[in-house]
C-alpha positions as YAML, in Angstrom:
chain: A
units: angstrom
residues:
- id: 1
  name: MET
  ca: [3.00, 7.60, -3.37]
- id: 2
  name: SER
  ca: [-0.67, 7.61, -2.62]
- id: 3
  name: ASP
  ca: [-2.83, 4.75, -3.86]
- id: 4
  name: THR
  ca: [-4.92, 7.41, -5.56]
- id: 5
  name: VAL
  ca: [-2.06, 7.98, -8.03]
- id: 6
  name: SER
  ca: [-2.26, 5.93, -11.20]
- id: 7
  name: PRO
  ca: [0.61, 3.44, -11.68]
- id: 8
  name: SER
  ca: [0.78, 4.69, -15.28]
- id: 9
  name: LEU
  ca: [2.26, 7.96, -13.97]
- id: 10
  name: CYS
  ca: [5.37, 6.33, -12.44]
- id: 11
  name: ILE
  ca: [7.00, 3.63, -14.55]
- id: 12
  name: ILE
  ca: [10.13, 1.68, -13.68]
- id: 13
  name: ASN
  ca: [11.45, 0.41, -17.00]
- id: 14
  name: CYS
  ca: [14.24, -2.12, -16.42]
- id: 15
  name: GLU
  ca: [15.15, -1.99, -20.14]
- id: 16
  name: ASN
  ca: [15.47, -5.81, -20.29]
- id: 17
  name: THR
  ca: [18.64, -5.75, -18.18]
- id: 18
  name: LEU
  ca: [17.72, -6.84, -14.62]
- id: 19
  name: ARG
  ca: [14.78, -6.48, -12.22]
- id: 20
  name: SER
  ca: [13.30, -3.43, -10.51]
- id: 21
  name: PHE
  ca: [13.48, -4.58, -6.88]
- id: 22
  name: TYR
  ca: [15.33, -7.21, -4.88]
- id: 23
  name: LEU
  ca: [13.74, -7.39, -1.45]
- id: 24
  name: GLY
  ca: [15.96, -9.77, 0.52]
- id: 25
  name: GLY
  ca: [17.04, -7.85, 3.59]
- id: 26
  name: HIS
  ca: [14.28, -8.98, 5.95]
- id: 27
  name: GLU
  ca: [11.99, -6.09, 4.97]
- id: 28
  name: GLY
  ca: [8.72, -6.15, 6.90]
- id: 29
  name: PRO
  ca: [5.14, -5.42, 5.81]
- id: 30
  name: ASP
  ca: [5.78, -1.73, 6.44]
- id: 31
  name: SER
  ca: [8.25, -1.80, 3.50]
- id: 32
  name: ILE
  ca: [5.79, -0.61, 0.86]
- id: 33
  name: VAL
  ca: [6.20, -0.30, -2.89]
- id: 34
  name: GLU
  ca: [3.17, 1.65, -4.07]
- id: 35
  name: GLY
  ca: [1.67, 3.20, -7.20]
- id: 36
  name: LEU
  ca: [4.23, 1.97, -9.75]
- id: 37
  name: THR
  ca: [4.32, 0.13, -13.06]
- id: 38
  name: ILE
  ca: [7.20, -2.36, -13.11]
- id: 39
  name: THR
  ca: [8.06, -3.41, -16.65]
- id: 40
  name: ASN
  ca: [10.75, -4.90, -18.93]
- id: 41
  name: GLY
  ca: [12.61, -6.79, -16.22]
- id: 42
  name: ASN
  ca: [14.65, -9.73, -17.51]
- id: 43
  name: THR
  ca: [16.67, -12.08, -15.33]
- id: 44
  name: THR
  ca: [16.78, -15.66, -14.03]
- id: 45
  name: ASN
  ca: [14.17, -15.48, -11.22]
- id: 46
  name: GLY
  ca: [11.74, -12.68, -10.45]
- id: 47
  name: GLY
  ca: [11.92, -10.72, -13.68]
- id: 48
  name: GLY
  ca: [10.07, -7.73, -12.21]
- id: 49
  name: THR
  ca: [10.62, -8.20, -8.47]
- id: 50
  name: LEU
  ca: [12.35, -10.82, -6.33]
- id: 51
  name: CYS
  ca: [11.43, -11.28, -2.65]
- id: 52
  name: VAL
  ca: [13.56, -13.53, -0.42]
- id: 53
  name: SER
  ca: [13.41, -13.69, 3.41]
- id: 54
  name: SER
  ca: [11.19, -10.61, 3.50]
- id: 55
  name: ASP
  ca: [7.56, -9.60, 4.00]
- id: 56
  name: PRO
  ca: [7.04, -6.59, 1.70]
- id: 57
  name: THR
  ca: [3.83, -4.98, 0.53]
- id: 58
  name: LEU
  ca: [3.30, -4.05, -3.13]
- id: 59
  name: ASN
  ca: [0.17, -1.91, -3.30]
- id: 60
  name: ASN
  ca: [-1.61, -0.49, -6.36]
- id: 61
  name: CYS
  ca: [1.12, -1.58, -8.78]
- id: 62
  name: VAL
  ca: [1.10, -3.04, -12.28]
- id: 63
  name: ILE
  ca: [3.69, -5.73, -12.99]
- id: 64
  name: SER
  ca: [3.80, -6.19, -16.76]
- id: 65
  name: GLY
  ca: [6.10, -7.27, -19.58]
- id: 66
  name: ASN
  ca: [8.76, -8.93, -17.41]
- id: 67
  name: VAL
  ca: [10.62, -12.16, -18.21]
- id: 68
  name: ALA
  ca: [12.40, -14.81, -16.14]
- id: 69
  name: THR
  ca: [14.26, -17.80, -17.54]
- id: 70
  name: GLY
  ca: [13.62, -19.60, -14.23]
- id: 71
  name: LEU
  ca: [10.70, -18.79, -11.95]
- id: 72
  name: GLY
  ca: [8.44, -15.75, -11.65]
- id: 73
  name: GLY
  ca: [8.39, -13.62, -14.77]
- id: 74
  name: GLY
  ca: [6.53, -10.81, -13.01]
- id: 75
  name: ALA
  ca: [7.44, -11.53, -9.38]
- id: 76
  name: ARG
  ca: [9.08, -14.37, -7.50]
- id: 77
  name: CYS
  ca: [8.57, -14.75, -3.77]
- id: 78
  name: GLY
  ca: [10.51, -17.47, -1.96]
- id: 79
  name: SER
  ca: [8.89, -19.96, 0.40]
- id: 80
  name: ASP
  ca: [10.36, -18.05, 3.36]
- id: 81
  name: THR
  ca: [8.54, -14.90, 2.29]
- id: 82
  name: GLY
  ca: [5.25, -13.55, 3.57]
- id: 83
  name: TYR
  ca: [4.01, -10.88, 1.21]
- id: 84
  name: ALA
  ca: [0.96, -8.81, 0.40]
- id: 85
  name: PHE
  ca: [0.02, -7.53, -3.06]
- id: 86
  name: PRO
  ca: [-3.25, -5.61, -2.48]
- id: 87
  name: SER
  ca: [-4.66, -3.92, -5.57]
- id: 88
  name: THR
  ca: [-1.63, -5.06, -7.59]
- id: 89
  name: ARG
  ca: [-2.10, -6.53, -11.06]
- id: 90
  name: SER
  ca: [0.47, -8.91, -12.48]
- id: 91
  name: LEU
  ca: [0.12, -9.15, -16.23]
- id: 92
  name: SER
  ca: [3.20, -11.30, -16.87]
...
């Protein structure tokens, strides 16, 4: 999706069951999640998105209303992760 598209037009609603994305397969910075709202994720770590051993880019996204009982309600990125979140707003 283009960064000119509003994240309110494409919503991933996890319905309080799990998370939207698990990025743990050595994804590089050219692995781009763009123009989405990620909401209602609910899991142990990384309620909205979990990044492990990867370098993804989340661009022009809204991460909101997610819950984690451990770390990272909105997003959790491990210490072995290089990531970029340009123009992304995390509200939870």
